[in-house]
N, CA, C and O of each residue as an XYZ file, in Angstrom:
236
protein
N       0.293     -9.522      1.744
C       0.217     -8.525      1.264
C       1.501     -8.185      0.840
O       2.230     -8.618      1.732
N       2.315     -7.564     -0.163
C       3.127     -6.589     -0.922
C       2.743     -5.458     -1.567
O       1.845     -4.950     -2.239
N       4.149     -5.225     -0.918
C       4.213     -3.423     -1.680
C       3.624     -3.521     -3.048
O       2.409     -3.398     -3.201
N       4.472     -3.748     -4.096
C       4.005     -3.876     -5.645
C       2.324     -4.210     -5.279
O       1.754     -4.038     -6.356
N       1.711     -4.445     -4.664
C       0.216     -5.747     -4.533
C      -0.741     -3.448     -3.968
O      -1.773     -3.156     -4.573
N      -0.334     -2.706     -3.253
C      -0.175     -1.870     -2.839
C      -0.196     -0.662     -3.618
O      -0.921      0.327     -3.509
N       0.555     -0.874     -4.273
C       1.340      0.415     -5.042
C       0.224     -0.219     -6.614
O      -0.341      0.733     -7.153
N       0.058     -0.977     -6.982
C      -0.691     -1.439     -7.935
C      -2.226     -0.800     -7.742
O      -2.744     -0.096     -8.609
N      -2.926     -1.173     -6.388
C      -3.836     -0.669     -5.839
C      -4.052      0.668     -5.976
O      -4.947      1.022     -6.744
N      -3.089      1.896     -5.087
C      -3.234      3.228     -5.040
C      -3.064      3.767     -6.486
O      -3.553      4.866     -6.746
N      -2.344      3.003     -7.536
C      -2.245      3.658     -9.192
C      -3.945      3.095     -9.721
O      -4.565      3.406    -10.738
N      -4.238      2.415     -8.883
C      -5.736      1.928    -10.092
C      -7.034      3.242     -9.148
O      -7.820      4.036     -9.664
N      -6.853      3.061     -8.203
C      -7.473      4.604     -6.794
C      -7.273      6.028     -7.676
O      -8.129      6.906     -7.782
N      -6.042      6.037     -8.232
C      -5.762      7.297     -8.837
C      -5.552      7.981     -7.460
O      -5.995      9.066     -7.083
N      -4.789      7.111     -6.812
C      -3.275      7.850     -5.564
C      -2.431      8.574     -6.031
O      -2.210      8.409     -7.231
N      -1.663      9.606     -5.326
C      -0.412      9.948     -5.588
C       0.570      9.159     -4.086
O       0.551      9.508     -2.906
N       0.990      8.545     -4.447
C       1.285      7.792     -3.468
C       3.542      7.625     -3.816
O       4.106      7.910     -4.873
N       4.285      7.053     -2.396
C       5.351      7.172     -2.806
C       5.679      5.917     -1.463
O       5.163      5.827     -0.349
N       7.071      4.798     -2.339
C       6.755      3.550     -1.922
C       8.450      3.879     -0.977
O       9.209      4.579     -1.647
N       8.822      3.594     -0.064
C       9.601      3.363      0.337
C      10.388      2.125      0.972
O      10.216      1.407      1.957
N      11.183      2.199      0.109
C      12.556      0.764      1.142
C      12.489      0.827      2.469
O      13.479      1.463      2.833
N      11.811      0.487      3.441
C      12.338      0.085      5.061
C      12.371     -0.863      5.466
O      11.960     -1.816      4.804
N      12.864     -1.021      6.707
C      13.204     -3.149      7.431
C      13.341     -2.998      9.058
O      14.347     -2.707      9.706
N      12.337     -3.217      9.402
C      11.291     -3.446     10.866
C      13.403     -3.986     11.261
O      14.084     -4.776     10.609
N      13.686     -3.431     12.109
C      15.126     -3.539     13.361
C      15.378     -4.576     13.320
O      16.339     -4.804     12.585
N      14.885     -5.542     13.863
C      14.367     -7.021     14.710
C      15.101     -8.099     13.603
O      15.990     -8.950     13.578
N      13.849     -7.302     12.489
C      13.802     -8.531     11.084
C      14.095     -8.236     10.042
O      13.351     -8.273      9.062
N      16.162     -7.604     10.083
C      16.746     -6.598      9.301
C      16.796     -7.020      8.139
O      16.832     -6.217      7.207
N      16.818     -9.137      7.808
C      17.007     -9.810      6.520
C      15.951     -9.853      6.087
O      15.927    -10.518      5.052
N      14.754     -9.348      6.453
C      13.572     -9.800      5.718
C      13.380     -8.127      4.729
O      13.506     -6.982      5.165
N      13.053     -8.577      3.352
C      12.524     -7.489      2.471
C      11.070     -6.072      2.915
O       9.847     -6.121      3.047
N      11.508     -5.615      2.953
C       9.635     -4.607      3.302
C       9.999     -3.575      2.510
O      10.934     -3.403      1.728
N       8.841     -2.751      2.956
C       9.207     -0.576      2.885
C       7.574     -0.884      3.387
O       6.896     -1.881      3.637
N       7.360      0.843      3.372
C       5.929      0.851      3.359
C       5.105      2.306      1.971
O       5.554      2.681      0.888
N       4.265      2.578      2.464
C       3.984      3.839      0.687
C       3.283      4.752      1.356
O       2.101      4.531      1.619
N       3.804      5.737      1.675
C       3.236      7.040      2.289
C       2.570      7.003      0.583
O       2.910      6.700     -0.561
N       1.198      7.632      1.490
C      -0.067      8.593      0.399
C      -0.428      9.278      0.583
O      -0.587      9.562      1.770
N      -0.968     10.331     -0.666
C      -1.466     11.618     -0.149
C      -2.745     11.731      0.092
O      -3.527     11.435     -0.812
N      -3.318     12.253      1.556
C      -4.035     12.367      2.201
C      -5.419     12.930      1.634
O      -5.803     14.015      2.071
N      -6.141     12.297      0.747
C      -7.519     12.813      0.475
C      -8.430     12.524      0.861
O      -9.356     13.322      0.711
N      -8.658     11.435      1.460
C      -9.919     10.205      2.116
C      -9.068     10.300      4.112
O      -7.974     10.691      4.518
N     -10.240      9.745      4.777
C      -9.905      9.445      6.196
C      -9.044      7.976      5.567
O      -9.060      7.470      4.444
N      -8.286      7.566      6.891
C      -7.318      6.515      6.396
C      -7.969      4.763      6.656
O      -7.458      3.682      6.360
N      -9.709      5.205      7.542
C     -10.732      4.327      7.410
C     -11.155      4.002      5.964
O     -11.428      2.877      5.545
N     -11.172      5.298      5.175
C     -12.144      4.891      4.295
C     -11.204      4.202      3.664
O     -11.680      3.072      3.554
N      -9.691      4.221      2.977
C      -8.330      5.134      2.053
C      -8.120      3.286      2.605
O      -8.128      2.469      1.684
N      -7.992      2.884      3.674
C      -8.569      1.478      3.817
C      -8.617      0.336      3.614
O      -7.875     -0.618      3.379
N     -10.146      0.702      3.810
C     -10.999     -0.454      2.680
C     -11.329      0.164      1.731
O     -12.510     -0.037      1.447
N     -10.720      0.980      0.958
C     -11.248      0.931     -0.499
C      -9.872      0.423     -1.490
O     -10.073     -0.101     -2.586
N      -8.728      0.610     -1.052
C      -7.322     -0.672     -0.811
C      -7.712     -2.028     -0.809
O      -7.516     -2.785     -1.760
N      -8.330     -2.380      0.376
C      -8.252     -4.276      0.548
C      -9.457     -4.320     -0.319
O      -9.682     -5.530     -0.325
N     -10.424     -3.742     -1.095
C     -11.528     -4.138     -2.359
C     -10.768     -3.890     -3.098
O     -10.350     -4.906     -3.653
N     -10.207     -2.767     -3.523
C      -9.132     -2.858     -4.716
C      -8.179     -4.126     -5.035
O      -7.820     -4.381     -6.184
N      -7.711     -5.086     -3.632
C      -6.217     -5.568     -3.729
C      -7.117     -7.082     -3.775
O      -6.595     -8.043     -4.340
N      -8.433     -7.211     -3.171
C      -9.606     -8.366     -3.350
C     -10.316     -8.781     -4.676
O     -10.714     -9.901     -4.996
N     -10.385     -7.466     -5.453
C     -10.607     -7.226     -7.007
C      -9.456     -7.977     -7.602
O      -9.468     -9.189     -7.816
N      -8.331     -7.056     -7.886
C      -7.087     -7.858     -8.490
C      -6.314     -8.820     -8.251
O      -5.213     -9.009     -8.768
N      -7.006     -9.664     -7.229
C      -6.051    -11.126     -7.028
C      -7.590    -12.057     -7.381
O      -7.497    -13.284     -7.381
N      -8.344    -11.701     -7.541
C      -9.741    -12.454     -8.500
C     -10.546    -13.136     -7.446
O     -11.570    -13.749     -7.751
């Protein structure tokens, strides 16, 4: 899963989010980051909705 997929899923669900470019110190050469989402739902429900949306987008 990539950051752009998560960002598109958040956008499709109408969630307010912020993408931050971060790296894990042990793997400093790998591109990565995180997405911070405004808390409107419980974390479990948010994860389920994001997973369903990404699955739908992948076809």
